[in-house]
Phi, psi and omega in degrees: 000127184290151174229163172244133175248125186234133174242126182297142182214221184281166177300146180286142180208137178139200185240136180236129172271126181277133182283173175292156184284118178293330180285351170262325182291324185294309176295330176298316179296319181297330179296342177299336180292343185277353186214153174274355179277175186265136173255132170251112180253130180245159179067036175285139172278132178271077181241170188295327179297325177292321177292325176295316178299320177302313179299318182296312181294324176295324175302326181275353179107007180275134173279124179231116180235118176281144179238175177296161176060039169061044176239162178211145176248128183235136180215123178250065182300319173223148177262120184264341181212153178247013186242126170262103191283159183307317185300333178267322186282334187299334184266354186208113180301327183296350177299338181294345179291353175276348184298307180300308181297317179301314183296316182294320184284318190242347180087000174203154179202143176229111188233126177299144173302136194280165175241222181116200181293141180273066185251009177135172182292130175226075191294144180272359185295335178295322175295314185296311179303318182292319179295322174300323176297333177276358178106002181283150169260119187233134173223153179240120180202149180056030176081013180233148169264122181243120183234141173224155178198128176292335177177127182282144182235131182305154182201170172265126184237125175251113177288130177296332181216145179297128180222121180290306181294327176296317176298316181294316179301316182288326175299316182293318180295316183291337181299332180252006180282159175278124176092199190254134175244136174237123177260119178255149186059040179284155175292148184247006185305151176303328181293327175293316178298321180296319178296318178301320178295320176299309183299318179297323174296331179281349178118002178288165178234091185238131178232148171094002177300135186099355174242177182281351178236120178242129179251132180234122174263113186297147175237163183287325180202158179242159181239182181280167179191181175237149185204140178258125182289142181293160177293157181276108184290332179285320172300317179298316177300323179298317179287331172301314180293323179300317177292318183294317187287330180266001183068029184261192178220117180237151169245117180263126181244163184059048180228173179235098182302331181297332178282352186242022188303316184292321178292314180299317178301318181291321180293320178297320180295330177281355177105007180277136180270123180225128174242123182243136177221184185295111176076010181212145176226129174253129181233135177236123174285150181248158181298325183239127173252146180254138179290131182224132179291155174213148176232125180285140179214163174298157179304137012270020178287186182288126190289135172303329180288354176251359184297316185293317180295319179294325178297318176300316178301319181293338174296338179255012178257150179280124178115192180243130176242149176247120179251120184250124180260108184259354188259308181239138186275357183229042186249030176244019184295336177288341183301317183295324180288323176298320178297324176297335178271359175114001180289148176259099183227131174239127182264137182219086182062242182274006180245146172238124181258115184249128178246127182226177001273135179244151177275125178261147180230146182300147180202173171270121184230162181239131180277128182265338179199181187300304185283334172300322177302315180296320182295325180286328174297314181299318178296321181295331181295338182237005181276145178293132180084208184249147177236139175244122182255122183263160178065043181281009173297333172304314184295323181292344178292329189226351179243125182273113176047051183298326180294325178292319179294318180292320178296325180295339180248020168111358181283144174266097186215140179217150176267128179258125182277000000 
């Protein structure tokens, strides 16, 4: 099992190219199931979740060929299987995104209940209830969701809770349903908008993506197209914090500052200098950081996927900050590892009270999930001595060659096999 060894050094400085968003690329790959035509997807991040989705789609009969410069060609000329098996789905929750497209294209799907990071309950019942509203018969048994439908029919669907993958799954299913579907309380994330743009290029009729109400007029069939995946806003946010916490200066290119408004606003409030322009962000760390409270919310609020990184930053800010996690109930597992490095953090239910500035020291720590891995890297960049982070397979699920990118801007970091 790989580990990362990091020794704190000088402030980070240089330019970092931000990869494509894996949370946008995964539903885009699943959309290949909706058509017999070819999809050309560009700006894919080559991370483990993408490789897992490739294996899953190939299991279903989809041709997936990666090309140079982070592109892939996908073609589901025929569907050879209707089952997404446990061995593939258990490592990645986004595997559930094949449920809607499979059902819409072929009339049946059998998908293992998903896995992924252990950050809290993310029930699939919202997907199931919505698909039933479209006319599907769905049952859950033996760890699998089994769905059948003679033909999906449009309906009005109100999500009890905002769900990103639920919104994406239902957009794909409704694209081939008969009649009009309206999704209320839909997720507004940029990744949802990106999927809607891809589906519309394929011939779908979707309006309202990026708002709480999305309307889909079903069509008889979809075709192939080409599409460029949006930049990864969470990777960009992580490098913003890396520059801020080390007192360095980084220029992030191939990014979209508009997708990071909530994060940028909080960092500026904490005293970080950030200049944003079209496709580029320049961030300068300051000698003194100020403690600022944050509450995670659905987009366009402060992303839960940036909470762990922000907590690490607050350990180096003067004063006390309160971080409230409103999305997942088990997303403070990184706090105990940060405390082992010297952080002053007190947990109170859904709140973490961080008192800074504290001196961090290198230690052996364990990554509990994807974003926790990033938070420990950030802590290691300013901790005295060396830090060894175990279980970095979480990191490899969502960050493309992060150690190479960090090393290129001055970090002393190596992967231990």
